[in-house]
N, C-alpha and C positions, 0 to 999 in steps of 0.2 A: 443795322437798319431797324430791327425789331425793337431794340432798346431805345432808339431815337423816337420811334413812333409811340412807345409807352411813355416816354417823358413828355412828348407833345400832348398826349391824352391826359396825363396828370395836370399839365399846365392849363389845358382847356377846361378841365373839370373844375379846377380852383377858380378860373375866371368866371365860369357859369355860376358857381356857387356865390360869387361876389356880385353877380348880376352885371357883368361888364359886356358891352356889345361886342367887343373884339372876341371874347370867348364864345359867344353865341354864333357869330359868323363862322369861325373856325370849326366849331362843333358841328354845324350843319354841313359844312364841306367834308369833315371826317366821316360823318354818319353816311353821307351820300356815296363817298368812295367805298366804305365798307359794304354798302348795299350793292353797289356794282360788283364788287368781288364775290359777294354771296350769290348774286345772280349767275356769275360765271361758273361757280362751282356747285350749283344747285343739283345737277344731275350726278355728281360724284358723291356728294353727301347730302341727300335730300332733306332728312329731318333737321340736322343742325343748320342747313342752309335756309330753311323756312323760318326757323326760330330766329336766326341772326337777321334775316330780312325783315321780320316782324319788329324786332327790337330796334333796328335802324330806322324803320319807317315811323315808329313811335317817337324816337328821339328827334327826327326832323319835324314831325307834326307838332311836338311839344315846343321846340325851339321857335318855329315859325308862328305859332298861334299865340305865344306869350311874349312877343317882341316888345310890347309896351312896357314890360316890367324891367327891361334892361336899360342902363344909362349909356349914353354914347361915350 
């Protein structure tokens, strides 16, 4: 499962670097899911949970605000 998720993240990363809309959409979903899990585990590991949540929020913000740069 973790290997498949890592492969998906690599695929999405390459799609984002090539400015494809498909990569942006999947990237937003992956960052939102990661943020959700960081919220779930926030009390078990507070420091890394907050850092992970901030990174995920930045990823979502960057992908949403720069939507015009991506090609459909």
